[in-house]
C-alpha positions as CSV (number, residue, x, y, z in Angstrom):
1,M,0.0,0.0,0.0
2,V,2.9,2.3,0.7
3,A,4.4,1.6,-2.7
4,I,1.1,2.3,-4.4
5,A,0.6,5.5,-2.3
6,V,4.0,6.8,-3.4
7,S,3.3,6.1,-7.1
8,S,-0.2,7.6,-7.1
9,G,1.0,10.7,-5.2
10,A,3.8,11.2,-7.7
11,M,1.2,10.9,-10.5
12,I,-0.8,13.7,-9.0
13,V,2.3,16.0,-8.4
14,V,3.6,15.5,-12.0
15,F,0.2,16.0,-13.6
16,S,-0.3,19.2,-11.6
17,V,3.0,20.6,-12.6
18,F,2.3,19.8,-16.2
19,N,-1.1,21.5,-15.9
20,G,0.5,24.6,-14.3
21,L,3.2,24.9,-17.0
22,E,0.6,24.3,-19.7
23,S,-1.6,27.1,-18.3
24,V,1.3,29.5,-18.2
25,V,2.3,28.8,-21.7
26,K,-1.3,28.9,-23.0
27,D,-1.8,32.3,-21.3
28,M,1.3,33.6,-22.9
29,Y,0.3,32.4,-26.4
30,K,-3.3,33.5,-25.8
31,D,-2.2,37.1,-25.6
32,F,0.2,37.1,-28.6
33,Y,-1.8,34.9,-31.0
34,P,-5.4,35.8,-31.9
35,D,-8.6,33.7,-31.5
36,L,-8.7,33.4,-35.3
37,R,-6.2,34.3,-38.0
38,I,-6.8,34.5,-41.8
39,S,-3.8,33.9,-44.0
40,V,-3.3,33.0,-47.6
41,A,-2.9,29.3,-48.4
42,R,0.0,30.0,-50.8
43,G,2.5,32.8,-50.7
44,K,3.1,35.5,-48.1
45,F,0.8,38.4,-48.8
46,F,-2.7,38.9,-50.1
47,P,-5.1,41.8,-50.7
48,M,-8.3,42.3,-48.8
49,T,-11.0,44.7,-49.9
50,D,-12.7,47.1,-47.4
51,E,-16.1,45.6,-48.3
52,R,-14.9,42.1,-47.3
53,L,-13.4,43.4,-44.1
54,A,-16.7,45.1,-43.3
55,V,-18.5,41.8,-43.8
56,I,-16.1,40.0,-41.5
57,K,-16.6,42.7,-38.8
58,Q,-20.4,42.2,-39.0
59,L,-20.2,38.4,-38.4
60,P,-22.0,37.5,-35.1
61,G,-19.5,36.9,-32.3
62,V,-16.6,39.0,-33.9
63,R,-15.3,41.5,-31.4
64,N,-12.4,43.2,-33.3
65,I,-10.2,42.6,-36.3
66,S,-6.7,43.8,-37.1
67,E,-4.8,44.0,-40.4
68,V,-1.2,42.7,-40.0
69,I,1.8,42.3,-42.3
70,E,5.0,40.6,-41.2
71,D,8.2,39.2,-42.6
72,N,11.9,38.6,-41.7
73,V,14.2,41.6,-41.9
74,F,17.8,42.3,-41.2
75,A,18.2,44.7,-38.3
76,V,21.4,46.7,-37.7
77,N,22.6,49.2,-35.1
78,H,26.2,50.2,-35.4
79,D,28.2,47.0,-35.2
80,Q,25.3,44.9,-33.9
81,Q,23.1,43.0,-36.3
82,K,20.3,40.5,-36.1
83,V,17.6,38.8,-38.2
84,I,14.2,39.6,-36.7
85,V,10.5,39.6,-37.6
86,L,9.0,43.0,-38.4
87,K,5.3,43.0,-37.6
88,G,3.3,45.9,-39.1
89,I,0.2,46.5,-37.0
90,D,-2.7,48.9,-37.2
91,N,-4.4,50.9,-34.5
92,N,-6.8,48.1,-33.6
93,Y,-4.0,45.5,-33.0
94,F,-4.0,45.9,-29.2
95,N,-7.7,45.4,-29.0
96,V,-7.3,41.9,-30.7
97,N,-4.1,40.9,-28.9
98,D,-3.6,41.9,-25.2
99,I,0.1,42.8,-25.5
100,R,-0.1,46.0,-23.4
101,Q,0.2,44.1,-20.1
102,Y,3.7,42.9,-21.2
103,I,5.0,46.3,-22.1
104,V,7.5,46.9,-19.3
105,A,8.9,50.3,-20.4
106,G,8.1,53.2,-22.7
107,D,5.1,53.7,-25.0
108,D,2.3,51.2,-25.6
109,S,1.7,52.4,-29.2
110,V,3.6,52.9,-32.4
111,S,3.8,56.0,-34.6
112,A,4.5,56.8,-38.2
113,G,4.9,60.5,-37.5
114,D,8.1,62.6,-37.8
115,V,9.9,60.0,-35.7
116,H,9.0,56.5,-36.7
117,T,8.6,54.5,-33.5
118,A,8.3,50.8,-32.7
119,I,7.9,48.4,-29.8
120,A,10.6,45.7,-29.6
121,G,11.3,42.7,-27.5
122,S,13.6,43.1,-24.5
123,R,16.2,40.5,-25.8
124,T,16.2,42.2,-29.3
125,M,16.8,45.6,-27.6
126,N,19.7,44.2,-25.6
127,E,21.4,42.4,-28.5
128,L,21.1,45.4,-30.8
129,G,22.3,47.8,-28.0
130,V,19.4,50.2,-28.3
131,D,17.5,52.0,-25.6
132,I,14.2,53.8,-25.3
133,N,15.7,56.7,-23.3
134,T,18.3,57.6,-25.8
135,L,17.9,58.7,-29.5
136,S,19.0,55.4,-30.8
137,Y,17.6,53.7,-33.9
138,I,17.2,50.3,-35.5
139,I,17.9,50.1,-39.2
140,L,15.8,47.5,-40.8
141,N,16.9,46.2,-44.2
142,Y,14.7,44.2,-46.6
143,A,15.4,42.8,-50.1
144,N,13.9,45.0,-52.7
145,P,11.5,42.8,-54.7
146,T,11.5,45.2,-57.7
147,V,15.3,44.6,-58.3
148,A,15.7,41.6,-60.6
149,D,19.5,41.5,-60.4
150,P,20.9,42.8,-57.1
151,T,24.5,42.4,-58.2
152,A,24.0,44.8,-61.1
153,D,22.5,47.5,-58.8
154,P,23.7,46.8,-55.3
155,L,22.7,50.2,-54.0
156,S,19.0,49.5,-54.8
157,A,19.1,45.9,-53.7
158,F,17.7,46.6,-50.2
159,E,15.0,48.9,-48.8
160,S,15.7,50.4,-45.4
161,L,13.5,51.6,-42.6
162,K,14.8,53.6,-39.6
163,L,12.8,53.0,-36.3
164,H,13.2,54.4,-32.8
165,P,12.3,51.7,-30.2
166,A,9.9,53.7,-28.0
167,G,8.6,50.7,-26.1
168,V,9.8,47.4,-24.7
169,F,7.7,44.2,-24.2
170,K,8.7,41.1,-22.2
171,I,6.6,38.0,-22.9
172,G,9.0,35.1,-23.2
173,D,12.3,34.4,-25.0
174,E,10.5,33.1,-28.1
175,F,8.9,36.5,-28.6
176,D,11.4,38.9,-27.0
177,D,14.2,37.6,-29.2
178,K,12.3,37.8,-32.4
179,Y,9.6,40.5,-32.8
180,V,9.5,44.2,-33.5
181,L,6.1,45.9,-33.8
182,A,5.9,48.9,-36.1
183,P,3.1,50.9,-37.9
184,L,1.4,48.9,-40.6
185,S,1.9,51.6,-43.3
186,L,5.7,51.7,-42.8
187,A,6.0,47.9,-42.9
188,Q,3.9,47.7,-46.1
189,E,6.1,50.4,-47.7
190,L,9.2,48.5,-46.7
191,F,7.9,45.3,-48.1
192,H,6.5,47.0,-51.3
193,Q,3.1,45.5,-50.4
194,K,0.8,48.6,-50.2
195,G,-2.8,47.5,-49.5
196,R,-1.7,43.9,-48.9
197,Y,-1.4,41.9,-45.7
198,S,0.1,38.7,-44.3
199,S,-2.8,38.0,-42.0
200,I,-6.1,39.3,-40.7
201,E,-6.3,38.7,-36.9
202,I,-9.7,38.4,-35.2
203,S,-10.8,38.4,-31.6
204,A,-14.1,36.6,-31.0
205,E,-16.5,35.5,-28.3
206,P,-15.3,32.2,-26.8
207,G,-18.4,30.3,-27.8
208,A,-18.6,31.7,-31.3
209,I,-15.1,30.8,-32.5
210,K,-15.9,27.6,-34.3
211,G,-19.0,29.1,-35.9
212,I,-17.1,32.1,-37.2
213,Q,-14.3,29.8,-38.5
214,R,-16.9,27.8,-40.6
215,Q,-18.5,31.0,-42.0
216,L,-15.1,32.5,-43.0
217,R,-14.0,29.2,-44.7
218,D,-17.2,29.2,-46.7
219,M,-16.8,32.9,-47.5
220,L,-13.1,32.9,-48.5
221,G,-12.7,29.5,-50.1
222,K,-9.7,27.2,-50.3
223,D,-7.3,30.0,-51.2
224,Y,-7.2,31.1,-47.6
225,R,-6.5,29.5,-44.2
226,V,-8.7,30.3,-41.2
227,E,-6.9,29.0,-38.1
228,T,-7.8,28.9,-34.4
229,R,-5.2,29.6,-31.8
230,Y,-4.6,25.9,-31.4
231,E,-4.2,25.4,-35.1
232,Q,-1.7,28.3,-35.3
233,N,0.5,26.5,-32.7
234,R,-0.5,22.9,-33.4
235,T,3.0,21.4,-32.9
236,L,3.4,23.1,-29.5
237,F,0.1,22.0,-28.1
238,M,0.6,18.4,-29.5
239,V,4.0,18.2,-27.9
240,M,2.7,19.4,-24.6
241,G,-0.2,16.9,-24.6
242,S,2.1,14.0,-25.7
243,E,4.6,14.8,-23.0
244,K,1.9,14.5,-20.3
245,W,0.7,11.2,-21.6
246,A,4.2,9.8,-22.0
247,V,4.9,10.6,-18.3
248,Y,1.6,9.0,-17.4
249,A,2.7,5.8,-19.2
250,I,6.0,5.8,-17.3
251,L,4.2,6.3,-14.0
252,V,1.7,3.5,-14.7
253,L,4.7,1.3,-15.4
254,V,6.2,2.3,-12.0
255,L,2.8,1.6,-10.4
256,L,2.6,-1.9,-11.9
257,I,6.1,-2.7,-10.7
258,A,5.1,-1.4,-7.2
259,S,2.0,-3.6,-7.3
260,F,4.1,-6.8,-7.6
261,N,4.4,-6.6,-3.8
262,M,0.7,-6.9,-3.6
263,V,0.7,-10.0,-5.9
264,G,3.2,-11.6,-3.5
265,A,1.2,-10.6,-0.5
266,L,-2.1,-11.9,-1.9
267,S,-0.4,-15.2,-3.0
268,M,0.9,-15.7,0.5
269,L,-2.6,-15.0,1.9
270,V,-4.1,-17.7,-0.4
271,L,-1.6,-20.2,0.9
272,E,-2.3,-19.2,4.5
273,K,-6.1,-19.4,4.0
274,Q,-6.3,-22.8,2.2
275,K,-8.1,-24.4,5.1
276,D,-10.6,-21.6,5.2
277,I,-11.1,-21.7,1.5
278,A,-11.7,-25.5,1.7
279,I,-14.3,-25.0,4.4
280,L,-16.1,-22.4,2.3
281,K,-16.2,-24.7,-0.6
282,A,-17.5,-27.5,1.6
283,M,-20.3,-25.2,2.7
284,G,-21.2,-24.6,-1.0
285,A,-19.3,-21.5,-1.9
286,Q,-18.8,-21.2,-5.7
287,H,-15.5,-20.4,-7.4
288,G,-16.8,-17.0,-8.4
289,T,-17.4,-16.2,-4.7
290,I,-13.9,-17.2,-3.7
291,R,-12.5,-15.1,-6.5
292,K,-14.5,-12.1,-5.5
293,I,-13.2,-12.2,-2.0
294,F,-9.5,-12.0,-3.1
295,L,-10.3,-9.5,-5.9
296,L,-12.0,-7.3,-3.3
297,E,-9.1,-7.6,-1.0
298,G,-6.7,-6.5,-3.7
299,V,-8.9,-3.6,-4.7
300,L,-9.2,-2.4,-1.1
301,W,-5.5,-2.5,-0.7
302,S,-5.0,-0.5,-3.9
303,L,-7.7,2.0,-2.9
304,V,-6.3,2.6,0.6
305,G,-2.8,3.2,-0.8
306,G,-4.1,5.1,-3.8
307,V,-6.3,7.5,-1.8
308,A,-3.5,8.1,0.7
309,G,-1.2,8.9,-2.1
310,I,-3.7,11.3,-3.8
311,L,-4.1,13.1,-0.5
312,L,-0.4,13.3,-0.1
313,G,0.1,14.5,-3.6
314,C,-2.6,17.2,-3.3
315,G,-1.1,18.4,-0.1
316,I,2.3,18.8,-1.7
317,C,0.8,20.7,-4.6
318,L,-1.2,23.0,-2.3
319,V,2.0,23.8,-0.3
320,Q,3.8,24.6,-3.5
321,L,0.9,26.7,-4.7
322,Q,0.8,28.7,-1.5
323,F,4.5,29.1,-0.7
324,G,6.3,28.4,-4.0
325,I,9.0,26.3,-2.3
326,V,10.5,24.8,-5.5
327,K,11.9,27.6,-7.6
328,M,12.4,27.8,-11.4
329,G,15.8,28.8,-12.7
330,G,16.4,31.0,-15.7
331,S,14.3,33.9,-16.9
332,F,10.9,32.2,-17.0
333,L,7.7,34.2,-16.5
334,V,7.1,32.7,-13.0
335,D,9.6,32.3,-10.1
336,A,8.3,29.0,-8.7
337,F,7.0,25.9,-10.5
338,P,3.3,26.5,-11.2
339,V,0.9,23.8,-10.2
340,E,-2.8,23.3,-11.0
341,I,-4.8,20.4,-9.6
342,Q,-7.5,19.2,-11.9
343,V,-10.4,16.9,-10.9
344,R,-10.0,14.8,-14.1
345,D,-6.4,13.9,-13.1
346,I,-7.6,12.7,-9.7
347,L,-10.3,10.6,-11.4
348,L,-7.8,9.2,-13.8
349,D,-5.5,8.3,-10.9
350,I,-8.3,6.5,-9.1
351,A,-9.4,4.6,-12.3
352,T,-5.7,3.6,-12.9
353,I,-5.4,2.4,-9.3
354,L,-8.6,0.4,-9.6
355,A,-7.4,-1.2,-12.9
356,V,-4.0,-2.1,-11.4
357,G,-5.7,-3.5,-8.3
358,V,-8.0,-5.8,-10.3
359,L,-5.1,-6.8,-12.6
360,T,-2.7,-7.7,-9.9
361,S,-5.4,-9.5,-7.8
362,W,-6.5,-11.6,-10.7
363,Y,-3.8,-14.3,-10.5
364,P,-4.0,-14.8,-6.7
365,A,-7.8,-14.9,-7.0
366,M,-7.6,-17.6,-9.7
367,R,-5.2,-19.6,-7.5
368,A,-7.6,-19.3,-4.6
369,T,-10.3,-21.2,-6.5
370,K,-7.9,-24.1,-7.0
371,A,-6.6,-24.1,-3.4
372,V,-7.5,-27.1,-1.2
373,D,-6.3,-27.7,2.3
374,P,-4.3,-31.0,2.4
375,T,-5.8,-32.0,5.7
376,L,-9.3,-32.0,4.1
377,K,-8.4,-34.1,1.0
378,S,-9.4,-37.4,2.7
379,T,-12.7,-35.8,3.8
């Protein structure tokens, strides 16, 4: 029972940590990736008429839409250089994606005025050596698509855009090291894509997302992709889910190994109770009745150990949740390991313990039906 308690408690702790990490990552991606995103099935950029945008805005459940264009650019500041993603955003972008809460310094908007401003990730700012408090700039270079032979005209081979980073966001290394947000019109001009976009991002009511997705697919046809937040990051969410189930399989294996002790204990109990079994058979007990006695014994042992382990695991998780004893290293968004206890994990743990209890009790229970006390053979 102690072995089963340790295994079931470990299962609850590991599941809760996975749930906590998954919630943190999903919250981070929820703010940077929209509920729905329209992109072209082939190529990078596509046009979208004002009439069609107006129709999308009028769909039931749509809260806000934002036109976005993005592509890789070569960023330079003095001797520092880096390949980043320039994301051109319109005035409605922050109503679709809740990025403002991650802006740790400077402005929470971009401008295409006399001084072109941008909002950059903290790691990008550090690597390029720019600062919001000084008049420093990032020079963005992009291959000029109108130049057929760059070697013949090297001076015109690249378009350049000079931006002052007026704001800094800090979401996570994946975003901080990669993105710079700039006005949509400036990005379109740099990419030579006036009136064209790389995506249309939509925020929607939670219960209306699937319905809006179906309507947009019917409206736009096969030339466009309409993806939910999960579909935009399908690989990440699949890996996170598969990791959890892989750990579950390992813990079930550990639980089975731990339950071998119970097989031995029940087998010894069958040997000790041969005389009692024979008496029960003489009184008319059927084989099924004898089997049920030992199956119930094994299930009870498993449940006592399992419930004790679940209570222990939940207690450990609650202590971690309250006091954050186990810390996380590095520059993650949270200081301590996040935990989140879910009822479905507890139910899965109980179901697994019951299954293991029945499985490990089956062989001793079958032996019990064949057990006959030697002193009663002559009788």
